[in-house]
N, C-alpha and C positions, 0 to 999 in steps of 0.2 A: 504494499500500499503505499509505504513511505518513497519507494522508487517511481511508483506512477505519478505521486504529488511532485517530485523534484522534476520528473519529465516533464510535466505541464508546466512547472515554473521556467524551466528552461525554455520552453517553446514560446512562452509569453515574454520573457526577457529578451529572446532573439525578434520577436515582433516589435517590441518597443525600440530595439536598437535600430532596426529596419528603418521604422518611420521616423527616428531621429537622424539617422544618416541622409534621409532624403529631404530633410526640412531646409537644409540649407540650399540644396539645389532647387527645391521648390520655390525658395525665396528669391533666389537669383532670377528664375525663369519668370516669376512674379513682376518683377521689376521690367525684365526685357518686354513682356506683355503689355504693362501700363506703358511703356514708352513706345509703342507700336512697332518694336522692333520683333514681329511675329516670326519669322524665319529663325532667328535664334533663340526664341521661346521654345518653338517646336522641336528644335534640335536637344535641347534639355528635357521637355517633356517627353518626347520619344525615349530617350534613354532610361528615364524612371520608368515608364511605363513596360519598358521590355523587361525589366525586373521582376515585373509582376506587382507592381504596387497600384492601388486602385484608390482614387479620391475624386468625389464628384467634382469638386470645385477644379481640380486638375482637368478632367475632362471636357468641362466646359471650356476652359480657356484654351485647350488642344483643339477642340473642335472647331471654335471661333477663328483660332488662328489659321487654319486650313481654309475654314469658310470665306474668310476677309480676303484670302489670296486666291480664291476661286479653284482649289483644290478639293473639290466636291467629292471625289470619290473618298479620298482620305477623312474628309469631314464625316462623310457617312458611317464609316468604321467609328469613328471616335463617339459621334452623337448615338450610334448604337450603344456602344459600351456605356455612355452617360445613361440613357434612358432603361437600359438594362439594372442599373444601379439605383437609378429612382425615375421612375417613369412621370412623376408630378414635378415637372419642369414649367418655368414660365412661358407665355404666350410666343416670345421671340425665340427661343430654342425650339420649340414645336413648328414654328415656320421653317427657321432654317434646317431643321432635321428634314421635313417635307420637301423642300428645293434640293436637299443634297440626294434624297432618295431619288427625285426625278432624274436627278443628273447621271444615275447608274441605271437607270431604267426601270425602277422598282415603282411604277405608276401607281398600282392597286395599293401598295403600301404608303406611298406619298398622300393618295387620298384619303385614307383612313387617317393620316395624322392630321389632314387640312380639315377634316370632320373634327377631330379633337379640338382643333385650333378655332375652329367657329364657335364649338361649345365653350371655350374659354373666353373668346375675343369676339363675341358675334357681331360688335358694331365695329370692327376694325374692317378697313375698305376692301383688304385683300380677301378676308373671310366671307365678305357680302359678294365680292365677284366670284368666288368659289362657288358659293351655294347658287347664284344667278346663272352659273356656266359651268354647271356639273357635266355638261357633254364637251368641255373645252378640246379633248383629245381629237373629237370627230371633227370639230370645226376646224381645227389646224390641219387634219387631213385633207379637208375639202379645199382648204388655202394652199397646199402643197403642190410640189411638182411644177411649179410655175417659173421657176429659176435653174438655172444650170450654173454650178459655181465651179472655179479652178483657181489654181494659184495665180497670182497676177504676175509671177515672173521676177519678183524686186525684194522676197521675204531673205532674210537672213535667218540664222538659228537663234537670234535674239527677239524681242518683240518689236512688231512694226504695226502701226495703228494710225487712226486720227487723220483720214486722208481729205484732201480739198484740190480743187483744180484752180490754176491760175494760167490762161492763154492754153498751150499745149503740153503745160507741166502736171503732174499728178505731185501735190506735197504731202508729204506724210511724217509721222513722227517715228524714229527708230531708235532703239538701245544698242544697236550693232557695235561691234567692237571696231574702233577707229586706230587701235595700234597703242593706247595710252595705257602703259603698264598700271600706273596708280589711277586707275580707272573709279571715280566716286560711284559709290551705290547707293540705293534708297534703302534704308534699314527696314522698310515696312517688308518688302519682298527680296531683299538684298539682289536686286537686279539694277543694271547701270540706268543712269538719268539718261534721259531721251533728248535729242536734237532734232532740228527739222532738215529733210532731205528732200530733194526732188529727181523725178525720174520723167524723162519726155514721153508722151503719149503719141503713138503714131497715128495717122489717118486712118490706115487699115486697121480694123479691130483685130485681125487674127496676127497681127507683126507685134513682136515682143516690144515690150517697154523699154527704154533707154536704160543705161547704167546708172544707178543711183548716184548722187551727189549732194555734197552740203549745200543747202539751200542758200543761206546768207550768215558770214561770219560775225555781222553786226548784232544778230538776232539771238544764235546759240551761244547758251551760257554753261555754267557748271551744274545748273539744276534744269529741271524737266522744262521743255518747251514742245507743246504739242496743238492738236485740233485746229490750225489755221482757217480763216475764211476772209477773202478778198472781195472789196468790191468790183463791180463790172469793169471799171477804167484801168484796174490793176493797180491802183495807187495809194490804197490804203488796205490794211489788213489788221485783223483782229486775231489775237491768238493766245491759247493758254500758258502760263508759266507759273511755276512757283514764286514765291514772295521774294522777289529778286529781282532789284534794277539799279544801276548805275554803280554796281560793285558791292552794295549792300543787300544784306537779306535781313528780314524781319521774322520774329516767331510771334506767336499768341501766348497767351498767358501760360498755356502749357507744354512750352517751348515747341511747338509744332510749326514748321513753315507751311502755311496755307497756299492753296491754288488762287491765282488773280487771272483776270482778262485784260490784256495790253494791246494797245495800239500801236501802229508803227505806220509810217508814210513813205512811200518812195521819191527820193531825190537824188538826182544824178546816178541813177542806176544803183543807189546804196538805200537799204531800209533804216530809217533814222526817226528821230522824235518818239522815241519810245515812252508811252506814259501809261499808267494804269488807270482804268475807267472809275469815275466817280464814285459808283456803288460798291466798289470793291471794299475788302476790309482785310483787317490782320487777324479777325476772330472767327472767320466762317470762311469757305470756298466759293468762289465764282469759276466756271469753267466751261468749255465745248461751246464756244459761240457760233451763230447761223444767222443769217441774214434772209429776211423777206424778198420777195422779188422786187419790190421797190425801193429795198433798202431803207426803209423808213422805220423796220421793227427788228430789233436783235432779240433772238431766243437763246436761252443758256440755261445752264444746270447751278443749282446753288442749293447749299444747307443752310442759308440764312434764317434770323429768326422770323418765324411764321410760316417756317416749310411743315409739311405734312409728314415727311418722312427723312430718310437717310439722306436724300438728294431729291429735289423737285426742280420742274421745268417752270422757268419765268420768260417774261417778255417785257422789254423796255423800248420806249420810243426813242428814235433818233431824230433830233430836231434839224431844221434847215441850216443852222448855225453850227452843227457839230455837236452841239450839249446834248444830255440825255435827260429822260424824265425819271420818273420813280419806276423802279421795277415793280411787275404785278405777276402774282402767283397765278398759273394757268388753271388752278383749281382742282377739285376732287375728281372730275371726270377723267383727266390725264393723270392727276399724281396720287399717290398711296403712302401708306406708312412705310413702304420698301424703298427701292431706288428707281427713279427715272432720270433718265441722261441722255447724253450725246443725241440731241436734236438735231434734224435737218428738215428745211423747208424749201420746196420747190415751187417753180414758178406757176405751178398748177394749184398753188396753196394748200397743198400736202403735207402734214407733219408726220415726218418719222422720227422714231424714238425707240430707245432702249428702256426695258422695263424688267424688273423682277416680282413686281408687285401685280401685275395683269396675269393672268392663267397663261402657262407657256409650257415650254418642256424642260426647262430646268436653266439656272443661271439666269442671264439676261436674255432675253429675245427681243427680236426688232418688231415693232408695231407702226400701223400707219392709221391716221385720220384725216379727215378733211377739216379744214379750217373754214368755219361759214363766216358769213359776211358781219354777223352781230359779234364775231370774235370768239364765239362758242365752238365746239367740238362735237362731231359725231361719228358713230359707227367705228369704234376702234377695232382692228383687225390685226391679228397675229399673222404674219408673212408666211409662216409654215415652213416645212422642211424643202430642200436640205440648207436654206437659207438660214434658218434658225434650228439650233441642235440642243442636244442635251447640256452643252457646256455655254458660255458666255458668247453671244454674237451681239453686235452694236456698230454704230457708227457707218450707217448706210448711206450712200451717197448715188445720186442718178443725175443723169443728161437727160431731161424730158423732152428736149428737141428731137433726140435721135434714139433715145432709149439703148444706145450702145454702150456708153459709159456708166456701168453700175459697179461700185464698190463699195466691200463691207467687211468687217473684221470678225474673225472667228478664233475661239480659243483652240489652240493645238498641243500635242504633246510632243518634245523634241525626244530623240532616241535615247537620251539619257533620264528620260520620265520629268523633265524639267516642263512647266508650264511657260506656253509664250503665244503671243498674238500675231496671227497672220492676215495680210490684206488678200482679199479674193475678188479676183474679175468675175463678174455675174453677167449672164445673159439670159433673157428671157425666153422661155420655151413657148411653142405653139401648142396648145391644147387643143 
């Protein structure tokens, strides 16, 4: 009997030692997580989990770290472990788990989780949309096979995204290696910051795009530049950049460098007069501008105060003198408590945007809606497969005059299982 008691005591002590030995690592990982260094946090959490240590808060943070980096298959595994430990999670974990299940093709399980989400958060717009569109997969299937996608021929093994047209050039953001040994990396995903590159688009649609080259030495900095848009005369551009200008970077109160929309003008062949827009802020993000056909309205994404979700779509009037009005949220027809981002407006008054709040296949999907004369929206449609996939799809761009040049971004996995973004060239199919 005494030996049995001693054996139990030894097991208890070993458990206490194991828990104590992980506490330092958990504390270190927690600091990384709180500072948005999710990749560094993942490495520590994975090491701890591999030793068989299970903790609810750890798997919450591990799942989130994967989810925020769109590594949905790994997020699904982490959230599965989390819900096995405790199925009574708050509504955001339920929603993220549902999205992650979609991204690995488990739609029946995802719908069951969304039903649970609706029970807990019935007034949430995402829950309402799910209940009102329970046949969303059938609708997406009906909208599918309207496009054929292929590699645009300008992608690298790094992320390439955020494209726009000026003249016969496709301008895009890329994190490709330019030969710098001390390449700066974003702590969120441990990937290099992006610069703007350009590639010539040939008149013949079947011809390959030109070799990508750096777009402008005066625009590219040590931080992110992405998602440019140009006025029709080619003399003004708006683009997204981290909160960095004239050699100075500015943080918010949490020491995070936010995103801002900048304006630049073309003078003597160089982009100059780089200024941030008046509704930018050090305390929130503004990003991904696009212009209406008459160039009197800018649409963009932001998480500014008054937003309904992680990021919302806004519009702002551009006055004749170049000044700006006050930004206006596009409202709950478009925006959800999730993420709406990467708007694009055509000359036919169609708004394309990416969302994970409207019913989709997983991750971000591309949607389209018509902007009515009264400024409201109607009949939001998922563009279907293969343009949308179980991963992130966004940044749709189309030339409506010819319908020849259509580009969009889709998540892909590199051969070493690193997630990256790829620009696809898209053609319409004849049904």
